[in-house]
SERO-4910 file (N, C-alpha, C, O; in steps of 0.05 Angstrom, whole numbers):
BEGIN
 pado doro    nc1    nc2    nc3   cac1   cac2   cac3    cc1    cc2    cc3    oc1    oc2    oc3
  Met    A    214    344    121    221    330     96    233    303    102    232    285     86
  Glu    A    245    300    125    258    275    132    238    252    133    243    231    122
  Lys    A    216    256    147    196    235    150    183    228    123    178    205    117
  Thr    A    179    249    106    168    244     80    186    227     63    178    207     51
  Gly    A    212    234     62    232    220     47    235    191     56    238    173     41
  Glu    A    235    188     82    239    161     94    215    143     87    219    120     80
  Ala    A    191    153     90    167    138     83    166    131     53    158    109     45
  Arg    A    174    150     37    175    146      8    195    124      1    188    106    -15
  Glu    A    218    124     13    238    104      8    228     76     17    233     56      3
  Lys    A    215     75     40    204     50     49    183     39     29    182     15     23
  Ala    A    166     57     20    145     49      1    158     38    -25    149     17    -35
  Leu    A    178     51    -35    191     42    -59    205     15    -55    205     -3    -72
  Arg    A    217     12    -31    231    -13    -25    211    -36    -22    216    -58    -33
  Asn    A    189    -32     -9    168    -53     -6    156    -60    -33    151    -84    -38
  Leu    A    152    -40    -50    142    -46    -77    162    -63    -93    154    -82   -107
  Lys    A    187    -56    -91    208    -71   -105    209   -100    -95    212   -119   -111
  Ile    A    207   -104    -69    207   -131    -58    183   -147    -67    186   -170    -76
  Ala    A    159   -135    -66    135   -149    -75    137   -156   -104    130   -178   -112
  Asn    A    147   -138   -120    150   -143   -149    169   -166   -154    163   -183   -170
  His    A    191   -166   -140    211   -187   -143    200   -214   -135    203   -234   -149
  Leu    A    187   -215   -112    175   -240   -102    154   -251   -122    153   -275   -127
  Leu    A    138   -233   -133    117   -242   -151    127   -249   -179    117   -268   -191
  Thr    A    146   -234   -189    154   -239   -217    179   -257   -219    183   -269   -240
  Gln    A    195   -259   -198    219   -275   -200    218   -300   -182    220   -323   -192
  Ser    A    214   -296   -156    214   -318   -137    191   -337   -140    195   -362   -141
  Tyr    A    166   -327   -142    143   -344   -143    143   -362   -168    139   -386   -165
  Pro    A    148   -352   -192    148   -370   -215    170   -391   -213    166   -414   -223
  Leu    A    192   -385   -200    214   -404   -197    207   -425   -176    211   -449   -182
  Leu    A    198   -417   -153    193   -435   -131    165   -448   -130    161   -469   -119
  Gln    A    145   -434   -142    117   -443   -142    107   -450   -114     92   -469   -110
  Asp    A    116   -433    -94    107   -437    -67     86   -415    -61     92   -392    -60
  Ser    A     61   -424    -56     39   -405    -52     42   -388    -27     30   -367    -24
  Lys    A     59   -397     -8     64   -381     16     77   -355      9     75   -335     24
  Leu    A     91   -354    -14    104   -329    -22     83   -307    -29     88   -283    -27
  Leu    A     59   -316    -36     37   -297    -42     30   -280    -17     23   -257    -20
  Leu    A     32   -292      6     27   -278     31     48   -256     35     42   -234     43
  Ala    A     73   -263     29     95   -243     31     91   -221     11     97   -197     17
  Val    A     81   -227    -12     75   -207    -33     54   -188    -22     57   -164    -23
  Leu    A     32   -200    -12     10   -184     -1     20   -165     21     13   -142     22
  Gln    A     36   -176     40     46   -159     62     63   -136     52     61   -114     62
  Asn    A     80   -141     32     97   -120     21     81   -100      5     87    -76      6
  Leu    A     61   -109     -9     43    -90    -23     29    -72     -3     26    -47     -8
  Phe    A     18    -83     18      5    -67     38     24    -47     51     17    -23     54
  Leu    A     48    -56     58     68    -37     69     76    -15     49     80      7     57
  Ala    A     77    -22     24     83     -2      4     62     20      3     67     43      2
  Met    A     36     11      3     14     30      2     13     46     28      8     70     27
  Ala    A     16     33     51     15     47     76     38     67     79     33     89     89
  Asn    A     61     60     70     84     79     71     80    102     51     88    125     57
  Ala    A     69     96     28     63    118      9     43    137     21     46    161     18
  Met    A     23    126     33      2    143     46     15    160     68      9    184     71
  Thr    A     33    148     84     47    163    105     65    185     93     66    207    104
  Ala    A     78    179     71     95    200     58     78    224     49     86    247     53
  Ile    A     55    218     37     37    240     28     27    255     52     26    280     52
  Leu    A     18    241     73      8    255     97     30    272    110     25    295    118
  Ala    A     54    262    112     76    277    124     82    302    107     88    323    118
  His    A     81    298     81     86    321     63     64    343     66     70    366     68
  Glu    A     39    334     68     17    353     73     21    367    100     15    391    102
  His    A     30    353    120     34    365    146     57    385    145     55    406    156
  Glu    A     78    378    131    101    396    128     94    421    113    105    443    118
  Glu    A     75    418     95     66    442     79     44    457     94     32    476     82
  Lys    A     38    449    118     19    463    136    -10    461    126    -26    478    131
  Arg    A    -16    440    111    -43    435    101    -58    416    119    -82    412    116
  Leu    A    -43    402    137    -56    383    155    -45    388    183    -21    394    187
  Pro    A    -63    386    203    -52    387    231    -38    361    238    -39    342    222
  Ala    A    -26    359    260    -13    335    269    -34    313    271    -57    318    278
  Phe    A    -26    288    266    -44    265    267    -31    242    282     -6    241    284
  Ser    A    -47    224    292    -37    201    306    -21    183    288    -27    181    264
  Asp    A     -1    170    299     16    152    283      6    123    285     21    105    292
  Asn    A    -19    119    278    -30     92    276    -45     90    250    -55    110    239
  Phe    A    -47     66    239    -59     63    212    -87     74    210    -93     88    191
  Asp    A   -104     67    229   -132     76    227   -135    106    227   -150    117    210
  Ala    A   -120    120    244   -121    149    244   -111    161    218   -123    179    207
  Lys    A    -88    151    209    -76    161    184    -95    156    161    -98    173    143
  Phe    A   -107    132    160   -124    126    137   -149    144    137   -157    153    115
  Glu    A   -161    150    160   -184    168    161   -177    196    151   -192    208    136
  Val    A   -154    206    161   -146    233    152   -140    233    122   -148    251    108
  Phe    A   -127    212    113   -120    210     85   -146    209     68   -148    222     48
  Lys    A   -165    192     76   -190    189     61   -206    214     60   -217    221     39
  Leu    A   -208    228     83   -225    251     85   -213    277     75   -226    294     62
  Lys    A   -187    281     80   -174    307     73   -156    306     49   -157    325     33
  Val    A   -141    285     46   -120    285     25   -130    273     -1   -124    284    -22
  Ala    A   -143    251      0   -152    237    -25   -169    255    -43   -163    256    -67
  Pro    A   -188    270    -32   -204    287    -50   -187    309    -63   -190    316    -86
  Arg    A   -168    321    -48   -151    342    -58   -133    333    -81   -129    347   -100
  His    A   -123    308    -79   -105    298    -99   -118    278   -118   -104    265   -134
  Lys    A   -144    277   -118   -159    260   -137   -151    231   -135   -148    217   -156
  Ile    A   -148    221   -111   -143    193   -107   -170    178   -106   -187    185    -90
  Leu    A   -172    159   -123   -198    145   -127   -206    128   -104   -188    116    -90
  Pro    A   -232    125    -99   -241    107    -77   -232     78    -81   -228     64    -62
  Glu    A   -229     70   -106   -219     42   -112   -191     38   -100   -185     16    -90
  Gln    A   -175     59   -101   -148     57    -90   -149     55    -60   -133     40    -48
  Leu    A   -166     70    -48   -169     68    -19   -180     41    -11   -172     29      9
  Gln    A   -198     30    -27   -209      3    -22   -187    -18    -24   -188    -38     -9
  Thr    A   -168    -15    -43   -146    -34    -46   -129    -35    -20   -121    -57    -12
  Ile    A   -124    -12     -9   -109    -11     16   -124    -26     38   -112    -42     53
  Leu    A   -150    -21     40   -166    -34     61   -168    -64     56   -167    -80     74
  Asp    A   -171    -72     30   -172   -101     24   -147   -115     32   -148   -137     44
  Ala    A   -124   -103     26    -98   -115     34    -97   -118     64    -88   -139     75
  Arg    A   -105    -97     78   -104    -98    108   -123   -119    119   -115   -134    137
  Thr    A   -146   -121    107   -166   -141    116   -155   -170    112   -158   -187    129
  Leu    A   -143   -175     89   -132   -201     83   -109   -208    103   -108   -231    112
  Ile    A    -92   -189    108    -70   -194    127    -82   -200    155    -72   -219    169
  Ala    A   -101   -185    164   -114   -189    190   -128   -216    190   -126   -231    211
  Ala    A   -141   -224    169   -155   -250    167   -134   -272    170   -140   -292    183
  Gln    A   -111   -269    157    -91   -290    159    -80   -293    187    -76   -315    197
  Lys    A    -76   -270    200    -65   -271    228    -85   -284    247    -77   -298    265
  Asp    A   -111   -278    243   -131   -288    261   -142   -316    254   -157   -328    269
  Ala    A   -135   -325    230   -146   -350    220   -137   -374    236   -113   -377    242
  Pro    A   -156   -392    243   -148   -416    256   -133   -436    238   -117   -452    247
  Val    A   -138   -434    212   -125   -452    193   -118   -437    167   -134   -421    156
  Thr    A    -93   -441    158    -85   -432    132    -70   -455    118    -57   -471    131
  Phe    A    -73   -456     92    -59   -477     77    -56   -470     48    -68   -450     39
  Thr    A    -39   -485     34    -36   -480      6    -51   -502    -10    -52   -525     -2
  Arg    A    -63   -493    -32    -77   -512    -49    -71   -503    -78    -77   -481    -86
  Lys    A    -60   -521    -93    -53   -516   -121    -37   -490   -123    -15   -488   -112
  Asp    A    -49   -470   -136    -35   -445   -140    -46   -423   -122    -46   -400   -130
  Ala    A    -56   -430    -98    -68   -410    -81    -60   -415    -52    -54   -437    -43
  Phe    A    -60   -392    -37    -57   -393     -8    -85   -389      3    -98   -369     -3
  Val    A    -94   -407     19   -122   -407     29   -122   -400     58   -107   -410     75
  Ile    A   -140   -381     65   -144   -372     92   -172   -380    101   -192   -372     89
  Cys    A   -174   -397    121   -200   -406    132   -205   -389    157   -191   -390    176
  Glu    A   -227   -374    155   -235   -358    178   -253   -374    196   -260   -397    190
  Glu    A   -262   -361    218   -281   -374    236   -306   -381    219   -313   -365    201
  Gly    A   -318   -403    224   -341   -412    209   -332   -423    182   -349   -430    165
  Tyr    A   -306   -426    178   -294   -438    154   -301   -423    128   -302   -435    106
  Arg    A   -305   -397    130   -307   -381    106   -278   -380     95   -259   -376    110
  Met    A   -275   -383     69   -248   -384     58   -243   -360     40   -260   -351     24
  Lys    A   -218   -350     43   -208   -329     25   -183   -341     13   -168   -355     26
  Thr    A   -179   -334    -13   -155   -345    -26   -138   -322    -37   -148   -302    -46
  Leu    A   -112   -327    -37    -93   -309    -50    -82   -324    -74    -71   -346    -71
  Thr    A    -84   -313    -98    -73   -326   -121    -53   -306   -134    -53   -282   -128
  Ala    A    -36   -317   -151    -17   -300   -165    -31   -279   -182    -22   -256   -184
  Lys    A    -54   -287   -194    -69   -268   -210    -79   -245   -193    -78   -222   -201
  Asp    A    -90   -251   -169    -99   -230   -150    -77   -211   -143    -80   -187   -142
  Met    A    -53   -223   -138    -31   -207   -129    -20   -190   -152    -10   -167   -147
  Lys    A    -22   -199   -177    -14   -183   -200    -32   -159   -203    -23   -137   -210
  Val    A    -58   -163   -199    -77   -141   -200    -71   -120   -178    -70    -96   -183
  Met    A    -66   -130   -154    -60   -112   -132    -33    -99   -136    -30    -75   -129
  Leu    A    -14   -112   -148     12   -100   -154      9    -77   -174     21    -56   -170
  Ala    A     -7    -81   -194    -12    -60   -213    -25    -35   -200    -18    -13   -205
  Lys    A    -45    -40   -182    -58    -18   -168    -39     -4   -150    -40     20   -147
  Thr    A    -21    -19   -137     -1     -8   -119     18     10   -134     26     31   -125
  Lys    A     27      1   -158     45     16   -174     33     43   -182     46     64   -182
  Val    A      7     43   -189     -7     68   -195     -7     86   -171     -3    110   -174
  Phe    A    -13     75   -148    -13     91   -123     14    103   -117     16    126   -109
  Ile    A     35     87   -121     63     97   -116     69    119   -136     83    139   -129
  Gln    A     61    116   -161     65    137   -181     51    163   -173     61    185   -177
  Gln    A     26    160   -163     12    184   -153     27    197   -130     29    222   -129
  Met    A     38    181   -112     53    192    -90     77    208   -100     81    230    -92
  Asp    A     92    196   -119    114    210   -131    106    236   -145    119    257   -142
  Arg    A     83    235   -159     73    259   -173     66    281   -152     73    304   -156
  Ile    A     53    273   -131     45    292   -110     70    304    -97     71    329    -94
  Leu    A     89    288    -90    113    297    -76    131    314    -94    141    335    -86
  Thr    A    135    305   -119    153    320   -137    140    344   -149    154    365   -152
  Ala    A    114    344   -154    101    367   -166    102    390   -146    107    413   -154
  Glu    A     98    384   -121     98    406   -101    126    414    -94    131    437    -87
  Asp    A    145    396    -96    173    403    -92    182    423   -113    196    442   -107
  Thr    A    175    418   -138    183    436   -160    169    463   -158    181    483   -165
  Glu    A    144    463   -148    130    488   -143    144    505   -122    147    529   -125
  Asn    A    154    491   -101    168    505    -80    195    516    -89    204    536    -79
  Gln    A    208    502   -107    235    510   -115    234    531   -137    252    548   -139
  Asn    A    213    530   -154    211    549   -176    185    564   -175    167    560   -192
  Pro    A    182    582   -155    157    597   -154    155    616   -179    175    629   -186
  Gln    A    132    617   -191    129    634   -215    125    663   -206    111    668   -187
  Ala    A    138    680   -221    137    709   -214    110    719   -224    100    710   -245
  Ser    A     98    738   -210     73    749   -218     76    770   -239     56    781   -249
***
């Protein structure tokens, strides 16, 4: 239960930070570099929520032990947990999209801000942009995923505390 609770708290904290950056700091400062911080916190929120669900499933003996790296956790989550809890493929794709954007930014030879966007130039000068609108959409999807995490964790906790008599 300790790992589940710790990952859940991290997910909630990252979501709160991303929400604050996007709704309070960004409108005030109008600095597009903040959008990258929003993206990173949204990804961490989703990754920690996924970890909390996986840890809970492991504690409930529905999953064997798994490696503690993102790729391994994501594969187990996608194949074993998502179908059981009706987590949509679009939500899994949002997690991958966030991870891809972060990796692209780290590997990019050039990044810059333009108007209301943070621009990532990849090799061959393919450009990806982060806008406040994009981050608002991702924030909404992340909130839904966090709500699903809470539903999964609390629904099963109440089942364990109040088993129905036959």
